[in-house]
N, C-alpha and C positions, 0 to 999 in steps of 0.2 A: 984495570977497573974502568977507566975512562973510555977505553976503546970498546969494551963490552957494552957500556951504557949507550954509546953512540950507535952501535949495531942494533940494540934494542929499540932505540928511538926511531931508527930507520924502518925497522920491521913494523912498528906501530903505525908509522906514517903510511907505509904501503898498504896496510890492512884497512886503513880508513879511506884511502883514495878509491873512487869508483873505477871499475875496470873500463878500459878503453872500448867503446862500443864498436861493433863490426856489423856489416850487412848480414842479414840472415835470410837471404833469398832462397826460395825453393822452386824448382822447375818440374813440371809434369807435362805429359803429352796426351793429347785428346784429338777427337775428330767429330765433325758434325756434317750433316747432309744439308746442303744449300742448293736450291734449284735443281735437285736431282743428282748433284755431284758431291763427292766426299771432299770436305775441307779439313785437312790435318793441320794442327797448330800446337804450339808450345806455350804454356802458361807459366809465367814466372811471377811469384808473389812474395812479399816480405818487406822488410824495412831497409831503406837506404840511409846511410849516415850522411848527414849534411855537415860540411865543415866550412870554416871561414878563415881567411888569412888574418892573423892578429898582428898588429903593429903597436908598439908602445915606446914612447920617447924616441921615435925615429928608428926603432929597431924591429926587425921581423922576428916575431916570437913563435911562429909556427902555424900549422894548419890545424886548427882546433875544432873538435866536434861540437855541434850546437844542437842538432835534432836528429831524430830517427823518423823518417817519413815512410808511411806504408803505401806501396804501389802494387798494382796488379797489371801485368803486361801480357798481351796476347800477340804472338807473332806467327803468321802463317808459315808453315813449313815449305821450303823451296822458294820462298819469295826472295827477291834481290833488294839491294839498297835503294832501288828506284820505286819500291812499293810505298804508297802513302802511309803515314803514321798519324794517328789522332790522339792528342793528349786531352783527357776529359776530367772534369771536376764539377761538383755541384756548388752550392752557395751558402746561404745562411745569413751572415757568417755563422759558422758552427756546424755546417752539414758535412758529412762524409760524402763520398762519391757513389754511395750505394744505389741511389735513385737512377742515375744514368747507367750504372754498371749492370744491375740485374733488372732494370725496368725497360731499357730501350736498346742500348748499344752492344752489350756483351753477348757471348755465345750461349749463355744460359740466362733464363729469365724467370722471374717470380710469378706464381699464380696467385694474384691478390684478389681477383674479382674487381668489380667496378661499382659505381654509385647505384644503390638499390639492389645489388646482386653480389655482395661481398663473399669471398671464399671463407670457409671456417678454418680455425687453427687445426692442425699445424701447417696449413697451406701446402705449397709444393714448388718444385722447380721443373722447368721443361727446357728442351733445346729451343734456341731462338733462331728459327729458320730465316729470319729477316736481319740477323746480326750485321752490323757494319763491318765486322771482321772479314766478311766476304770481299770487301773492297779496300780495306785499310787496316793495318795493324793498330792495336789499341793500347793505351797506357792510362790507367785510372789512378788518380792521385788524391790521397786524403790529406788535407792541410793539417798542420800541427794542432793537436788536441782533439782531432776527430779520427774516426776509425781506430787503428792501432798506432797512429802517429803521436809522438810525444817529444817534448824537449829532452835532451840528455839528462842523466842523473846529475843534480846540482845546477842544471840550467834554469833559465827564466822563460817560462812559456809565454809570458806577456810580450816578449820581444817579437813574437809571431802573431799576436792577436791585434792586428791593426793593418791598415791599408798597405803601407810601404813594406813592413816586415813580411806580410803575406805574399805580396808580389815577388819580393826578392827570393823567398824560400821556394815558392812554386817554380819560379824561373830557374833556380839552381837545379831542381829536380829534372826539369826538362833538358837543361844543358848537359847534365851528367848522363842521363839516359841516352840522349842523342849521341854523345861522344863515345860512351862505352860500347854502344851497339853499332857504331859505324854508320849512323844515319844522317849525317850532315847533308848528304846529297839526295835525301828522300823528300818528297812533297810532305809538308807538315801542316797539321790543322790543330787549332785549339777549340775545344768544345766546352762551353760553360752553360750552366743553368742558373737563373735568378741572379743572386749576387755574383755567381760565377761568370755571368756575362760582363759585369763591370770588371771583374778580375781578368777575363780573357782580353778585353779591349786594352786594358792597361798593360797586360803582359806582352801583347804584340809590340807596343811601343818600347817597352823595357828590353825585351829580347833583341829587338833590332838595334837599339841605341847602345846597349851594354855589351852584347856579345856578337852583333852582326848576324844573328839568327833570324832570318826572314820567313815568317809563315806564309803558306799559300792561301790559307783561308781561316775564317772564324765562324764557328757555329754558335749562335746566341739564342738559347732556348729560354723563353719567358724573360725577355730582355728588360734590364733597367741599367741605363748608362748615366742617368742624371737623377739623383735621389730627390731633387726638388720637384720632380713630376709626380711622385707618389707619396710624399710626406705632407700630411695635413697639419701644417704649422700656421701660427697666427700671421695673418697678412698675406698668405700664399693661397690665392684662389685657383691656381692652375689645376691641382689635382681634382677639384670638384667637377670641372668640366671634362677632364681626361678620363675619369672613371665612369661617366654617365653611360657611354655605349656598352661598357661591361655590365653595369646594372641592368640595362635594357636586355642584354643577352641572357642574363640569369633569370630575370623576370619572365622572359619568353620561354625558357626551359621549364619553368614552373607554372606555365599556363596563364600568365597574366596578360598575354597579348592575343588570346583566342587562337584563331587559325591563320593569323597573318604569317607569311613566310619570314624566317629569321633575317634574311638579307634585306627585306623591306624595312623591318624594324631598325636594323643597324644603320641603314642609309639615312633614315630620319634622325636617329639619335646622333650620328656623326655630324650631320649638317647643323643640327641645333647646337651641339657641343662646340662646334667651330665658329659659329656666328652669333646667334641671339643670346646664348647662355653666358658667354664671357662678357658680352656687352651689358647684360642685365646685372651681373655681379659688380661690374665696374661702376654702373650708375648708382647703385646703393639707394639711398633715400631720395634720389632724384627721379626714380621710377614713379610714374603716376599710378594711381590705384588700379586703373584699367590695365596698364602695362604689367604691373606686378601680378595681378590676377591671372593674366594670360600666361606668364612665365611659370607660375605655380602649377597651373593646369597642365602645361606641356611637360614639365619635369615629372609630375605625378603620373601622367599617362605612360611616359617612357620607362620610368623606374619601377612601376608597379606599386608604388606607395600611395598613400592617401594625400589629397590636397591639404588636409588639415596638418598632417605631419610635415610636409614640405614647407608649408607656411611657418610652422613653429620652429623649424631649424634654419629659418632665414635663407631658404633656397639652397643651403649647403649641406649635402648629405655625406657625412664622414663614413668611410667604408665599413668599419666594424659595426657601427650603428645600423647601417643598411642590412648587413648580414643577419643582424638580430631582429630587425623590424619587418623584413619582407614577408615572412610567413608567420608572423606573430598570431594571426587569427587561427592558424592551424597548430599553434603551440610548438612550432619548429623554428630552428635557425638554419642558415645555409652556410656552406664552407667558404673560407677566404681563399684558400689555394684553388678550390674548385667549387663553384657555386652550384654544381649539380648534386653535391652531397648535402644531406640534411642531418641535423642533430636535434637534441631535446634538452631543454633547461628545466630544472625543478621549479625555478621561479620564472614564470612565463611573463613577468613584467620587467625582467632585467633589461637594462639599456644596452649592455655590451656582453656578448656571449662569453662564457668561461672556457669554451673548448672549440677548436676548429675541427669539425668532423671529417673534413677532407684530408687531414693529417692523422688524427687518432684512429680512423677507420682502416688505414692501410699501413701504418707504421709497423705494426706487429708482423705483417707478412714480409716486409722488407728486412726487418731485423732477424727473423727466423731464417730467411733465405741466405743472407750473407754469413751469419754465424755458422750455419751448417755447411755451406758451400766452400768457404775458405778452408775449413778444417778437414772436412770429409772428402772433398773432391780435389782441392788444390794442395792438400797435405801440409798446410801451414799451421803450426802450433804456436799459440800465444795465449797466456792466461789473463792478459789484460781484457777489460770489457771493450767490445767494439762499439765505439761511440757513434751511433747513427746520427743523432743530433745532440751536440754538446753545448751546454750553457756556460762551460768554463771559459769560453773565449770572450765573454762579456765582462765589463764593457769593452767593446771593440773600439780601437783608437782611429779617429779620423783627424788627428792633429794637423796633418798636412793641409786640411781644408778649413782651418779655424776661421770663423767669420764668413764662410761661404758655403753654398750648397755642394754636396759631394757629387762630382761629375767627372767622367773620363771622356766626355765628348771631344775635348781637345786632343786627348791622347790618341783616340781612334782616328781622328782626322789627320794627325801628324803621321801615324803609322801608314795610313793609306797614301798620303802624299809621298812619303819616302819610298814606299813599296807599291807602285801603281798596279801591280798584279795581285795585290791582296784582295780576295773576295770575301764577302760577308753574307752569311745566311741567317735570317732572323725567323724564328718560329714562335708563333703566338697562339694562345688558346682563348677563345671568345669568352669562356666563363672563368677566366683567371682573375680573381679579385685581389691578387697580391701585386702583380706587374701587368696592368691592363694594356691591351693591345693598342689602344688609341694613344697611350702615352709613348709607346715605342715608336709609333708612326710620327708623333710630334718631334721626338728627338732625332730620328733619322732625317727628317726634312730639314733639320738645322745643323747637320754635320758640316764642319768647315772644310769642304773638299771641292775641287773643280767639278764642273758639271759633268765632264766625261767620265769621272770616277763613279758617278751614281749608277752607272750601268753595272758596277761590280757588286751591287747590293740586290739581294732577292729576299722576298718576304713570303712566308707561307702561314696559313691560318688553319686552325682545327676546332671542331665543335666540342671542345672539352676545356680543361683548366690548366693550371700551372704545370703539373706533370701530365700533360695531355695524353701520354702513352698509356695511362691506366685505362683509357677508353680504347678498346680493341681496334675499332675502325681507324681511329686516329693513329694508333701505334703502327699499324701496317702502312698507312699512307706516309707517315713521317719517316719511317725507315726507308721507303722508296725515295723520298725527297732528299734525304741525306746521302744515300748511295749515289744519286745523280749529281749532287753537289761535289763530293770528294773525287768522283771519277771524271769530272769535266776538266778539260785542259784548255789553256788559252789558245 
């Protein structure tokens, strides 16, 4: 009787334990015409199980599963181990890699339309003749709780929802893929967008110091490496000055600068933002009435706002307030991610917009594209919702930076010093109101690296916003710029 009861208890225990997760990768074969030639490639998509070595009381307890991370890899047929490979991800935190995947880099791209000329549902997909796959294999990674990536059953997603957990998990995906596919001798690039640029810079240092995996280059699209440059917090006047050239660019797009060339407007805004504006903010009440009047006038002229408004906000224009105020006389708001987009508020007197039109106007196209593409063209089946932008990752933990601004400037500097061949490509959009281009310039100028390593950094600019590739002219030029970057050799 006792033996029978023991067996029953064991059976009950087995029935309640979750099944051991396994990779569910699926491979399909495709081809695309690039520059008049056929490019055949294999796509492999699905979830990779991440495991960790568990030690308790000084004893090794095994290699335990922690998460299932969704990846989509494209490898050109016939390529060798010396072919470059680019690992790509977006930011958020909370964003999947869908934007770079079907917006810019991948072999298929979404037809979303652009500001003022949006495509209607159900949108569409087309071959991307400018795909980076022509020059580099591609691996797109969705961080835990985005896309189809999840913690394992019974696991704690919160362990991945923070700076360090995120770096370690993405780093492990890169190490695993590189090892399993025999690509340690391949040139390797990390491509991130927005928070993904902070992740990429930290990953370079992490991969080098933890695994001895040295990247050849970083692609930083809509870069933010120091959160102190974009966070409007009490006592921090830096963002007010660094955002001003972006305000000027957005105002120019909407006709606030007449027929003046954009470059002329930006030159004036940058000079003022670097010199007289920070001086005036630092002077505070010590400004004379005449000096303050002059500063108010110049801020108003550059930003496209009224002198009365600039005076009322004490010379300090917070970004969401700017997007809400600029076109108030037209009962319109402008986008944060891309100031070329406009929206409408039912309450035209609201101080802060309730919706970012540069996200809401294109999100549907990207969601439709990835959900259709993964299932119908890449043959991957999963009934979980594909989380394009997930709020589940919040609050995101920055406990490693308690009492200090979140910055990886030191990490990037350390990675470049340890690996003097590490090159950095920075892409900025003039109408990007989330990660302004002048803030990126400010950070790059302060990288703690020897002068000779500054030659490893290149910066490119585009007349669009955060996802500058939604603008067709910018997408084509950016694709060419990235192709040149990954094919350049020392």
